[in-house]
Structure formats: C-alpha cells, structure tokens
N, CA, C and O atoms as a Tripos MOL2 file, in Angstrom:
@<TRIPOS>MOLECULE
protein
  272   271    68     0     0
PROTEIN
NO_CHARGES

@<TRIPOS>ATOM
      1 N          33.9680  -31.5620   12.8560 N.3       1 MET1
      2 CA         32.6770  -30.7240   13.3740 C.3       1 MET1
      3 C          32.8580  -29.2050   12.8020 C.2       1 MET1
      4 O          33.9450  -28.6280   12.8120 O.2       1 MET1
      5 N          31.8360  -28.7240   12.3790 N.am      2 SER2
      6 CA         31.7960  -27.4540   11.9600 C.3       2 SER2
      7 C          31.9860  -26.4350   13.1760 C.2       2 SER2
      8 O          31.7760  -26.7290   14.3530 O.2       2 SER2
      9 N          32.5010  -24.9520   12.6220 N.am      3 PRO3
     10 CA         32.8960  -24.1620   13.6170 C.3       3 PRO3
     11 C          31.4530  -23.6930   14.5440 C.2       3 PRO3
     12 O          31.5090  -23.2410   15.6880 O.2       3 PRO3
     13 N          30.0830  -23.9330   13.6990 N.am      4 GLN4
     14 CA         29.0580  -23.4900   14.4130 C.3       4 GLN4
     15 C          28.6420  -24.5740   15.4400 C.2       4 GLN4
     16 O          28.2830  -24.3070   16.5870 O.2       4 GLN4
     17 N          28.7190  -25.7760   14.9420 N.am      5 CYS5
     18 CA         28.6210  -26.8320   16.0970 C.3       5 CYS5
     19 C          29.4700  -26.8670   17.0480 C.2       5 CYS5
     20 O          29.1270  -27.4590   18.0720 O.2       5 CYS5
     21 N          30.7880  -26.2580   16.9840 N.am      6 SER6
     22 CA         31.6750  -26.0810   18.2990 C.3       6 SER6
     23 C          31.1820  -25.0630   19.0020 C.2       6 SER6
     24 O          31.1700  -25.2540   20.2180 O.2       6 SER6
     25 N          30.7600  -24.0110   18.6110 N.am      7 LYS7
     26 CA         30.3130  -22.9730   19.1690 C.3       7 LYS7
     27 C          28.8920  -23.3930   20.1360 C.2       7 LYS7
     28 O          28.7500  -23.0210   21.3000 O.2       7 LYS7
     29 N          28.2000  -23.9860   19.6060 N.am      8 VAL8
     30 CA         27.0280  -24.6980   20.1070 C.3       8 VAL8
     31 C          27.2860  -25.5640   21.3600 C.2       8 VAL8
     32 O          26.7460  -25.3980   22.4540 O.2       8 VAL8
     33 N          28.2130  -26.5350   21.0310 N.am      9 LEU9
     34 CA         28.6030  -27.5110   22.0120 C.3       9 LEU9
     35 C          29.0180  -26.7950   23.2820 C.2       9 LEU9
     36 O          28.5440  -27.0180   24.3960 O.2       9 LEU9
     37 N          30.0670  -25.8090   22.9500 N.am     10 GLN10
     38 CA         30.7240  -25.1360   24.1890 C.3      10 GLN10
     39 C          29.4790  -24.3560   24.9200 C.2      10 GLN10
     40 O          29.5060  -24.2880   26.1490 O.2      10 GLN10
     41 N          28.6210  -23.8920   24.3550 N.am     11 TYR11
     42 CA         27.6750  -23.1330   25.0690 C.3      11 TYR11
     43 C          26.9490  -24.1240   25.8450 C.2      11 TYR11
     44 O          26.7650  -24.0520   27.0600 O.2      11 TYR11
     45 N          26.5700  -25.0010   25.1200 N.am     12 LEU12
     46 CA         25.5710  -26.0960   26.0200 C.3      12 LEU12
     47 C          26.4620  -26.8140   27.1350 C.2      12 LEU12
     48 O          25.9130  -27.3270   28.1110 O.2      12 LEU12
     49 N          27.6770  -26.8360   26.9910 N.am     13 GLN13
     50 CA         28.5800  -27.2700   28.1200 C.3      13 GLN13
     51 C          28.5400  -26.3370   29.1940 C.2      13 GLN13
     52 O          28.5560  -26.7470   30.3550 O.2      13 GLN13
     53 N          28.4900  -25.1160   28.9230 N.am     14 SER14
     54 CA         28.8490  -24.2300   30.1740 C.3      14 SER14
     55 C          27.4190  -23.3300   30.6590 C.2      14 SER14
     56 O          27.5170  -22.4530   31.5170 O.2      14 SER14
     57 N          26.2960  -23.6130   30.1030 N.am     15 HIS15
     58 CA         25.1820  -23.0440   30.2420 C.3      15 HIS15
     59 C          23.9050  -24.0800   30.5060 C.2      15 HIS15
     60 O          24.1380  -25.2790   30.3570 O.2      15 HIS15
     61 N          22.8080  -23.7410   30.8200 N.am     16 ASP16
     62 CA         21.6390  -24.5520   31.0880 C.3      16 ASP16
     63 C          20.8120  -24.7340   30.0140 C.2      16 ASP16
     64 O          19.5870  -24.7170   30.1360 O.2      16 ASP16
     65 N          21.4140  -24.9180   28.8990 N.am     17 GLY17
     66 CA         20.6820  -24.9710   27.6020 C.3      17 GLY17
     67 C          20.6270  -23.5930   26.6030 C.2      17 GLY17
     68 O          21.0610  -22.4880   26.9280 O.2      17 GLY17
     69 N          20.1030  -23.8740   25.5420 N.am     18 ILE18
     70 CA         20.1650  -22.7230   24.5540 C.3      18 ILE18
     71 C          18.7540  -22.7600   24.0560 C.2      18 ILE18
     72 O          18.0050  -23.7360   24.0770 O.2      18 ILE18
     73 N          18.4900  -21.5210   23.5920 N.am     19 THR19
     74 CA         17.0740  -21.3910   22.5940 C.3      19 THR19
     75 C          17.6560  -20.7120   21.2930 C.2      19 THR19
     76 O          18.7090  -20.0750   21.2820 O.2      19 THR19
     77 N          16.8760  -20.9150   20.2410 N.am     20 THR20
     78 CA         16.9680  -20.2650   18.9620 C.3      20 THR20
     79 C          17.3740  -18.6330   19.1810 C.2      20 THR20
     80 O          18.2650  -18.0930   18.5260 O.2      20 THR20
     81 N          16.7220  -18.0720   20.0170 N.am     21 LEU21
     82 CA         16.8520  -16.4140   20.2560 C.3      21 LEU21
     83 C          18.2620  -16.4850   20.7500 C.2      21 LEU21
     84 O          19.1120  -15.8660   20.1090 O.2      21 LEU21
     85 N          18.6510  -17.2290   21.9160 N.am     22 GLU22
     86 CA         20.0090  -17.0500   22.3440 C.3      22 GLU22
     87 C          21.0760  -17.4310   21.3280 C.2      22 GLU22
     88 O          22.1150  -16.7700   21.3270 O.2      22 GLU22
     89 N          20.9390  -18.3260   20.5540 N.am     23 ALA23
     90 CA         21.8670  -18.6350   19.5380 C.3      23 ALA23
     91 C          21.9790  -17.6570   18.4640 C.2      23 ALA23
     92 O          23.0350  -17.6390   17.8310 O.2      23 ALA23
     93 N          21.0740  -16.8640   18.1720 N.am     24 SER24
     94 CA         21.1050  -15.9000   17.1840 C.3      24 SER24
     95 C          21.7420  -14.4870   17.7890 C.2      24 SER24
     96 O          22.6170  -13.8830   17.1700 O.2      24 SER24
     97 N          21.2360  -14.0420   19.0100 N.am     25 ASP25
     98 CA         21.7720  -12.9160   19.8050 C.3      25 ASP25
     99 C          23.2810  -13.4240   20.1120 C.2      25 ASP25
    100 O          24.1690  -12.8510   19.4800 O.2      25 ASP25
    101 N          23.5860  -14.2540   20.8530 N.am     26 LYS26
    102 CA         24.8540  -14.7780   21.6220 C.3      26 LYS26
    103 C          26.0330  -15.3020   20.5800 C.2      26 LYS26
    104 O          27.2150  -14.9640   20.6460 O.2      26 LYS26
    105 N          25.5130  -16.1070   19.7060 N.am     27 LEU27
    106 CA         26.4090  -16.8860   18.8520 C.3      27 LEU27
    107 C          26.2950  -16.4760   17.4610 C.2      27 LEU27
    108 O          27.2080  -16.8480   16.7240 O.2      27 LEU27
    109 N          25.2650  -15.7170   16.9070 N.am     28 ARG28
    110 CA         25.3460  -15.4850   15.7150 C.3      28 ARG28
    111 C          24.9540  -16.8670   14.6320 C.2      28 ARG28
    112 O          25.3960  -17.0650   13.5010 O.2      28 ARG28
    113 N          24.1730  -17.5370   15.2640 N.am     29 ILE29
    114 CA         23.7850  -18.9440   14.5870 C.3      29 ILE29
    115 C          22.2750  -18.5950   14.4360 C.2      29 ILE29
    116 O          21.5160  -18.2030   15.3230 O.2      29 ILE29
    117 N          21.9670  -18.8510   12.9480 N.am     30 CYS30
    118 CA         20.4430  -18.7130   12.5690 C.3      30 CYS30
    119 C          19.7150  -20.1260   12.6930 C.2      30 CYS30
    120 O          18.5200  -20.2160   12.9730 O.2      30 CYS30
    121 N          20.4770  -21.1350   12.4770 N.am     31 ARG31
    122 CA         19.6840  -22.2680   12.0700 C.3      31 ARG31
    123 C          20.1560  -23.2960   13.1200 C.2      31 ARG31
    124 O          20.7940  -24.2830   12.7530 O.2      31 ARG31
    125 N          19.8420  -23.0750   14.4820 N.am     32 LEU32
    126 CA         20.1490  -23.6620   15.5660 C.3      32 LEU32
    127 C          19.6450  -25.1910   15.5830 C.2      32 LEU32
    128 O          20.3460  -26.1050   16.0180 O.2      32 LEU32
    129 N          18.3130  -25.3720   15.0470 N.am     33 SER33
    130 CA         17.9850  -26.6580   15.1050 C.3      33 SER33
    131 C          18.6500  -27.8030   14.0230 C.2      33 SER33
    132 O          18.4710  -29.0180   14.1040 O.2      33 SER33
    133 N          19.4790  -27.0840   12.9700 N.am     34 GLU34
    134 CA         20.1280  -27.9660   12.0070 C.3      34 GLU34
    135 C          21.5720  -28.1180   12.8470 C.2      34 GLU34
    136 O          22.1460  -29.1830   12.6190 O.2      34 GLU34
    137 N          22.2260  -27.2400   13.7550 N.am     35 ARG35
    138 CA         23.1200  -27.4980   14.4580 C.3      35 ARG35
    139 C          22.9740  -28.5200   15.5300 C.2      35 ARG35
    140 O          23.9870  -29.1380   15.8580 O.2      35 ARG35
    141 N          21.8900  -28.7650   16.0930 N.am     36 ILE36
    142 CA         21.6470  -29.6310   16.9900 C.3      36 ILE36
    143 C          21.2680  -30.9140   16.4890 C.2      36 ILE36
    144 O          21.3570  -31.8860   17.2390 O.2      36 ILE36
    145 N          20.8220  -31.0510   15.2180 N.am     37 ARG37
    146 CA         20.5750  -32.0790   14.6260 C.3      37 ARG37
    147 C          22.0970  -32.7260   14.2110 C.2      37 ARG37
    148 O          22.1660  -33.9540   14.2560 O.2      37 ARG37
    149 N          22.8920  -32.2390   13.9500 N.am     38 GLU38
    150 CA         24.0990  -32.7550   13.6200 C.3      38 GLU38
    151 C          24.9070  -32.9980   14.9410 C.2      38 GLU38
    152 O          25.5070  -34.0730   14.9550 O.2      38 GLU38
    153 N          25.0370  -32.2250   16.0330 N.am     39 LEU39
    154 CA         25.3020  -32.6450   17.2050 C.3      39 LEU39
    155 C          24.7890  -33.9290   17.6950 C.2      39 LEU39
    156 O          25.5280  -34.7790   18.1920 O.2      39 LEU39
    157 N          23.4770  -34.0760   17.5510 N.am     40 GLY40
    158 CA         22.7820  -35.0440   18.0950 C.3      40 GLY40
    159 C          23.3470  -36.5840   17.6220 C.2      40 GLY40
    160 O          23.1380  -37.5890   18.3000 O.2      40 GLY40
    161 N          24.0950  -36.5860   16.3480 N.am     41 LYS41
    162 CA         24.7700  -37.7540   16.0350 C.3      41 LYS41
    163 C          25.9560  -38.2690   16.9520 C.2      41 LYS41
    164 O          26.3370  -39.4400   16.9380 O.2      41 LYS41
    165 N          26.4590  -37.3570   17.6870 N.am     42 GLU42
    166 CA         27.3650  -37.7050   18.7700 C.3      42 GLU42
    167 C          27.0610  -37.6800   20.3250 C.2      42 GLU42
    168 O          27.4950  -38.3710   21.2460 O.2      42 GLU42
    169 N          26.1370  -36.6060   20.2780 N.am     43 TYR43
    170 CA         25.7770  -36.3180   21.7870 C.3      43 TYR43
    171 C          24.3360  -36.6650   22.0680 C.2      43 TYR43
    172 O          23.6680  -36.9930   21.0870 O.2      43 TYR43
    173 N          23.7640  -36.6480   23.2180 N.am     44 VAL44
    174 CA         22.4120  -36.5720   23.5420 C.3      44 VAL44
    175 C          21.9530  -35.3540   23.9740 C.2      44 VAL44
    176 O          22.4300  -34.8140   24.9720 O.2      44 VAL44
    177 N          21.0710  -34.8680   23.3180 N.am     45 ILE45
    178 CA         20.4610  -33.3790   23.5670 C.3      45 ILE45
    179 C          19.0250  -33.6140   23.7120 C.2      45 ILE45
    180 O          18.3250  -34.2700   22.9410 O.2      45 ILE45
    181 N          18.6080  -32.9330   24.9180 N.am     46 ASP46
    182 CA         17.0440  -32.9410   25.0730 C.3      46 ASP46
    183 C          16.3410  -31.7040   24.4140 C.2      46 ASP46
    184 O          16.9950  -30.6970   24.1420 O.2      46 ASP46
    185 N          15.2340  -31.7810   24.2050 N.am     47 HIS47
    186 CA         14.3940  -30.7690   23.6450 C.3      47 HIS47
    187 C          13.3050  -30.4620   24.5860 C.2      47 HIS47
    188 O          12.3410  -31.2250   24.6570 O.2      47 HIS47
    189 N          13.3790  -29.4520   25.2820 N.am     48 ASP48
    190 CA         12.3290  -29.0060   26.5100 C.3      48 ASP48
    191 C          11.6970  -28.0470   25.8360 C.2      48 ASP48
    192 O          12.2990  -27.1570   25.2360 O.2      48 ASP48
    193 N          10.3680  -28.1610   25.8840 N.am     49 PRO49
    194 CA          9.4520  -27.0480   25.5230 C.3      49 PRO49
    195 C           9.3530  -25.8950   26.6170 C.2      49 PRO49
    196 O           9.4220  -26.2740   27.7860 O.2      49 PRO49
    197 N           9.2330  -24.8260   26.4290 N.am     50 GLU50
    198 CA          9.0630  -23.8880   27.3700 C.3      50 GLU50
    199 C           7.9820  -22.6300   26.7200 C.2      50 GLU50
    200 O           7.6380  -22.4990   25.5450 O.2      50 GLU50
    201 N           7.6240  -21.8500   27.8110 N.am     51 SER51
    202 CA          6.8980  -20.8250   27.3340 C.3      51 SER51
    203 C           6.8930  -19.5450   28.0060 C.2      51 SER51
    204 O           7.4970  -19.5270   29.0780 O.2      51 SER51
    205 N           6.4030  -18.5780   27.6600 N.am     52 SER52
    206 CA          6.0270  -17.2590   28.3520 C.3      52 SER52
    207 C           4.7690  -16.8350   28.0760 C.2      52 SER52
    208 O           3.9570  -17.5410   27.4780 O.2      52 SER52
    209 N           4.5080  -15.5700   28.5240 N.am     53 GLU53
    210 CA          3.1810  -15.2130   28.3560 C.3      53 GLU53
    211 C           3.0060  -14.8670   26.8110 C.2      53 GLU53
    212 O           1.8610  -14.8650   26.3570 O.2      53 GLU53
    213 N           4.0310  -14.5900   26.0220 N.am     54 ARG54
    214 CA          3.9730  -14.1890   24.5210 C.3      54 ARG54
    215 C           4.4430  -15.1010   23.6850 C.2      54 ARG54
    216 O           4.0460  -15.0350   22.5220 O.2      54 ARG54
    217 N           5.3610  -16.1280   24.0480 N.am     55 ALA55
    218 CA          5.9560  -17.0750   23.1700 C.3      55 ALA55
    219 C           5.6980  -18.5020   23.5460 C.2      55 ALA55
    220 O           5.0140  -18.7340   24.5420 O.2      55 ALA55
    221 N           6.1370  -19.3640   22.9070 N.am     56 HIS56
    222 CA          6.4350  -20.5840   23.0200 C.3      56 HIS56
    223 C           7.5950  -21.2140   22.4730 C.2      56 HIS56
    224 O           7.5850  -21.1110   21.2460 O.2      56 HIS56
    225 N           8.6130  -21.8400   22.9210 N.am     57 PHE57
    226 CA          9.8490  -22.0230   22.2950 C.3      57 PHE57
    227 C          10.4200  -23.1630   23.0300 C.2      57 PHE57
    228 O           9.9930  -23.5300   24.1250 O.2      57 PHE57
    229 N          11.6580  -23.8600   22.2290 N.am     58 ILE58
    230 CA         12.4310  -25.0200   22.6620 C.3      58 ILE58
    231 C          13.5430  -24.5010   23.2410 C.2      58 ILE58
    232 O          14.0920  -23.5220   22.7350 O.2      58 ILE58
    233 N          14.0640  -25.1460   24.4850 N.am     59 ARG59
    234 CA         15.3150  -24.9840   25.0910 C.3      59 ARG59
    235 C          16.0580  -26.3830   24.8320 C.2      59 ARG59
    236 O          15.5660  -27.3980   25.3240 O.2      59 ARG59
    237 N          17.0740  -26.4460   24.1740 N.am     60 TYR60
    238 CA         17.8640  -27.7710   24.0830 C.3      60 TYR60
    239 C          18.9910  -27.6710   25.1490 C.2      60 TYR60
    240 O          19.6430  -26.6610   25.4150 O.2      60 TYR60
    241 N          19.1080  -28.9670   25.7410 N.am     61 ARG61
    242 CA         19.9350  -29.1920   26.8510 C.3      61 ARG61
    243 C          20.8260  -30.2660   26.3560 C.2      61 ARG61
    244 O          20.3370  -31.1540   25.6580 O.2      61 ARG61
    245 N          22.2010  -30.2710   26.6740 N.am     62 LEU62
    246 CA         23.2240  -31.4000   26.5380 C.3      62 LEU62
    247 C          22.7360  -32.2020   27.7980 C.2      62 LEU62
    248 O          22.5440  -31.7150   28.9130 O.2      62 LEU62
    249 N          22.5670  -33.5200   27.4300 N.am     63 GLN63
    250 CA         22.1250  -34.2000   28.6420 C.3      63 GLN63
    251 C          23.3990  -34.8990   29.2030 C.2      63 GLN63
    252 O          24.1630  -35.5910   28.5300 O.2      63 GLN63
    253 N          23.5050  -34.6550   30.3770 N.am     64 LYS64
    254 CA         24.5580  -35.1890   31.3750 C.3      64 LYS64
    255 C          24.4480  -36.7560   31.5500 C.2      64 LYS64
    256 O          23.6090  -37.2280   32.3170 O.2      64 LYS64
    257 N          25.3740  -37.6090   30.7730 N.am     65 VAL65
    258 CA         25.4350  -39.1720   30.9280 C.3      65 VAL65
    259 C          26.3790  -39.4320   32.0480 C.2      65 VAL65
    260 O          27.4760  -38.8740   32.0030 O.2      65 VAL65
    261 N          26.1130  -40.1420   32.9600 N.am     66 ALA66
    262 CA         27.1270  -40.5910   33.9100 C.3      66 ALA66
    263 C          27.3820  -42.2980   33.5670 C.2      66 ALA66
    264 O          26.4950  -43.1460   33.4740 O.2      66 ALA66
    265 N          28.5440  -42.4630   33.4480 N.am     67 TYR67
    266 CA         29.2510  -43.8730   33.4840 C.3      67 TYR67
    267 C          29.5740  -44.4240   34.5940 C.2      67 TYR67
    268 O          29.8430  -43.6940   35.5480 O.2      67 TYR67
    269 N          29.6170  -45.7040   34.7120 N.am     68 GLY68
    270 CA         30.0560  -46.5670   35.9150 C.3      68 GLY68
    271 C          29.1550  -46.6510   37.0290 C.2      68 GLY68
    272 O          29.4540  -47.3250   38.0150 O.2      68 GLY68
@<TRIPOS>BOND
     1     1     2 1
     2     2     3 1
     3     3     4 2
     4     3     5 am
     5     5     6 1
     6     6     7 1
     7     7     8 2
     8     7     9 am
     9     9    10 1
    10    10    11 1
    11    11    12 2
    12    11    13 am
    13    13    14 1
    14    14    15 1
    15    15    16 2
    16    15    17 am
    17    17    18 1
    18    18    19 1
    19    19    20 2
    20    19    21 am
    21    21    22 1
    22    22    23 1
    23    23    24 2
    24    23    25 am
    25    25    26 1
    26    26    27 1
    27    27    28 2
    28    27    29 am
    29    29    30 1
    30    30    31 1
    31    31    32 2
    32    31    33 am
    33    33    34 1
    34    34    35 1
    35    35    36 2
    36    35    37 am
    37    37    38 1
    38    38    39 1
    39    39    40 2
    40    39    41 am
    41    41    42 1
    42    42    43 1
    43    43    44 2
    44    43    45 am
    45    45    46 1
    46    46    47 1
    47    47    48 2
    48    47    49 am
    49    49    50 1
    50    50    51 1
    51    51    52 2
    52    51    53 am
    53    53    54 1
    54    54    55 1
    55    55    56 2
    56    55    57 am
    57    57    58 1
    58    58    59 1
    59    59    60 2
    60    59    61 am
    61    61    62 1
    62    62    63 1
    63    63    64 2
    64    63    65 am
    65    65    66 1
    66    66    67 1
    67    67    68 2
    68    67    69 am
    69    69    70 1
    70    70    71 1
    71    71    72 2
    72    71    73 am
    73    73    74 1
    74    74    75 1
    75    75    76 2
    76    75    77 am
    77    77    78 1
    78    78    79 1
    79    79    80 2
    80    79    81 am
    81    81    82 1
    82    82    83 1
    83    83    84 2
    84    83    85 am
    85    85    86 1
    86    86    87 1
    87    87    88 2
    88    87    89 am
    89    89    90 1
    90    90    91 1
    91    91    92 2
    92    91    93 am
    93    93    94 1
    94    94    95 1
    95    95    96 2
    96    95    97 am
    97    97    98 1
    98    98    99 1
    99    99   100 2
   100    99   101 am
   101   101   102 1
   102   102   103 1
   103   103   104 2
   104   103   105 am
   105   105   106 1
   106   106   107 1
   107   107   108 2
   108   107   109 am
   109   109   110 1
   110   110   111 1
   111   111   112 2
   112   111   113 am
   113   113   114 1
   114   114   115 1
   115   115   116 2
   116   115   117 am
   117   117   118 1
   118   118   119 1
   119   119   120 2
   120   119   121 am
   121   121   122 1
   122   122   123 1
   123   123   124 2
   124   123   125 am
   125   125   126 1
   126   126   127 1
   127   127   128 2
   128   127   129 am
   129   129   130 1
   130   130   131 1
   131   131   132 2
   132   131   133 am
   133   133   134 1
   134   134   135 1
   135   135   136 2
   136   135   137 am
   137   137   138 1
   138   138   139 1
   139   139   140 2
   140   139   141 am
   141   141   142 1
   142   142   143 1
   143   143   144 2
   144   143   145 am
   145   145   146 1
   146   146   147 1
   147   147   148 2
   148   147   149 am
   149   149   150 1
   150   150   151 1
   151   151   152 2
   152   151   153 am
   153   153   154 1
   154   154   155 1
   155   155   156 2
   156   155   157 am
   157   157   158 1
   158   158   159 1
   159   159   160 2
   160   159   161 am
   161   161   162 1
   162   162   163 1
   163   163   164 2
   164   163   165 am
   165   165   166 1
   166   166   167 1
   167   167   168 2
   168   167   169 am
   169   169   170 1
   170   170   171 1
   171   171   172 2
   172   171   173 am
   173   173   174 1
   174   174   175 1
   175   175   176 2
   176   175   177 am
   177   177   178 1
   178   178   179 1
   179   179   180 2
   180   179   181 am
   181   181   182 1
   182   182   183 1
   183   183   184 2
   184   183   185 am
   185   185   186 1
   186   186   187 1
   187   187   188 2
   188   187   189 am
   189   189   190 1
   190   190   191 1
   191   191   192 2
   192   191   193 am
   193   193   194 1
   194   194   195 1
   195   195   196 2
   196   195   197 am
   197   197   198 1
   198   198   199 1
   199   199   200 2
   200   199   201 am
   201   201   202 1
   202   202   203 1
   203   203   204 2
   204   203   205 am
   205   205   206 1
   206   206   207 1
   207   207   208 2
   208   207   209 am
   209   209   210 1
   210   210   211 1
   211   211   212 2
   212   211   213 am
   213   213   214 1
   214   214   215 1
   215   215   216 2
   216   215   217 am
   217   217   218 1
   218   218   219 1
   219   219   220 2
   220   219   221 am
   221   221   222 1
   222   222   223 1
   223   223   224 2
   224   223   225 am
   225   225   226 1
   226   226   227 1
   227   227   228 2
   228   227   229 am
   229   229   230 1
   230   230   231 1
   231   231   232 2
   232   231   233 am
   233   233   234 1
   234   234   235 1
   235   235   236 2
   236   235   237 am
   237   237   238 1
   238   238   239 1
   239   239   240 2
   240   239   241 am
   241   241   242 1
   242   242   243 1
   243   243   244 2
   244   243   245 am
   245   245   246 1
   246   246   247 1
   247   247   248 2
   248   247   249 am
   249   249   250 1
   250   250   251 1
   251   251   252 2
   252   251   253 am
   253   253   254 1
   254   254   255 1
   255   255   256 2
   256   255   257 am
   257   257   258 1
   258   258   259 1
   259   259   260 2
   260   259   261 am
   261   261   262 1
   262   262   263 1
   263   263   264 2
   264   263   265 am
   265   265   266 1
   266   266   267 1
   267   267   268 2
   268   267   269 am
   269   269   270 1
   270   270   271 1
   271   271   272 2
@<TRIPOS>SUBSTRUCTURE
     1 MET1         2 RESIDUE 1 A MET
     2 SER2         6 RESIDUE 1 A SER
     3 PRO3        10 RESIDUE 1 A PRO
     4 GLN4        14 RESIDUE 1 A GLN
     5 CYS5        18 RESIDUE 1 A CYS
     6 SER6        22 RESIDUE 1 A SER
     7 LYS7        26 RESIDUE 1 A LYS
     8 VAL8        30 RESIDUE 1 A VAL
     9 LEU9        34 RESIDUE 1 A LEU
    10 GLN10       38 RESIDUE 1 A GLN
    11 TYR11       42 RESIDUE 1 A TYR
    12 LEU12       46 RESIDUE 1 A LEU
    13 GLN13       50 RESIDUE 1 A GLN
    14 SER14       54 RESIDUE 1 A SER
    15 HIS15       58 RESIDUE 1 A HIS
    16 ASP16       62 RESIDUE 1 A ASP
    17 GLY17       66 RESIDUE 1 A GLY
    18 ILE18       70 RESIDUE 1 A ILE
    19 THR19       74 RESIDUE 1 A THR
    20 THR20       78 RESIDUE 1 A THR
    21 LEU21       82 RESIDUE 1 A LEU
    22 GLU22       86 RESIDUE 1 A GLU
    23 ALA23       90 RESIDUE 1 A ALA
    24 SER24       94 RESIDUE 1 A SER
    25 ASP25       98 RESIDUE 1 A ASP
    26 LYS26      102 RESIDUE 1 A LYS
    27 LEU27      106 RESIDUE 1 A LEU
    28 ARG28      110 RESIDUE 1 A ARG
    29 ILE29      114 RESIDUE 1 A ILE
    30 CYS30      118 RESIDUE 1 A CYS
    31 ARG31      122 RESIDUE 1 A ARG
    32 LEU32      126 RESIDUE 1 A LEU
    33 SER33      130 RESIDUE 1 A SER
    34 GLU34      134 RESIDUE 1 A GLU
    35 ARG35      138 RESIDUE 1 A ARG
    36 ILE36      142 RESIDUE 1 A ILE
    37 ARG37      146 RESIDUE 1 A ARG
    38 GLU38      150 RESIDUE 1 A GLU
    39 LEU39      154 RESIDUE 1 A LEU
    40 GLY40      158 RESIDUE 1 A GLY
    41 LYS41      162 RESIDUE 1 A LYS
    42 GLU42      166 RESIDUE 1 A GLU
    43 TYR43      170 RESIDUE 1 A TYR
    44 VAL44      174 RESIDUE 1 A VAL
    45 ILE45      178 RESIDUE 1 A ILE
    46 ASP46      182 RESIDUE 1 A ASP
    47 HIS47      186 RESIDUE 1 A HIS
    48 ASP48      190 RESIDUE 1 A ASP
    49 PRO49      194 RESIDUE 1 A PRO
    50 GLU50      198 RESIDUE 1 A GLU
    51 SER51      202 RESIDUE 1 A SER
    52 SER52      206 RESIDUE 1 A SER
    53 GLU53      210 RESIDUE 1 A GLU
    54 ARG54      214 RESIDUE 1 A ARG
    55 ALA55      218 RESIDUE 1 A ALA
    56 HIS56      222 RESIDUE 1 A HIS
    57 PHE57      226 RESIDUE 1 A PHE
    58 ILE58      230 RESIDUE 1 A ILE
    59 ARG59      234 RESIDUE 1 A ARG
    60 TYR60      238 RESIDUE 1 A TYR
    61 ARG61      242 RESIDUE 1 A ARG
    62 LEU62      246 RESIDUE 1 A LEU
    63 GLN63      250 RESIDUE 1 A GLN
    64 LYS64      254 RESIDUE 1 A LYS
    65 VAL65      258 RESIDUE 1 A VAL
    66 ALA66      262 RESIDUE 1 A ALA
    67 TYR67      266 RESIDUE 1 A TYR
    68 GLY68      270 RESIDUE 1 A GLY
C-alpha cells in the first residue's frame, strides 16, 4: 500500500469520512479519488454526495462491516 493510501486509510478510520478539500488541506493529497479507488480493492468505501450553499462534493466513508 502506498504511503498516501495509508494516510487516507488512517484518516478514514479516525474521522467520519473525507472530502477532496480535506485531503488536500490536511493530508496534502491532491488525487483523493485515485487513492479511494486503490483502497476500494481491499476495503468497502461509501461515496456520499453532500452540498453546501456554494458547492456539491463527495464525502468518502469507510464502511464498518460487522462479522458474526
């Protein structure tokens, strides 16, 4: 796993999702969608559309999977 994917995964595990702006500002990762695609090979990640008065964006969330 790349260092950027590791950063994104750690962020997803400790926060309620991440947006492209958060990834850029907090993790210095510019291509979040590509990192999410790579993580999607091993993890289930939800893509939730959100919006504010001025913008529409996607919040990526690591899906919690319960076993048993």
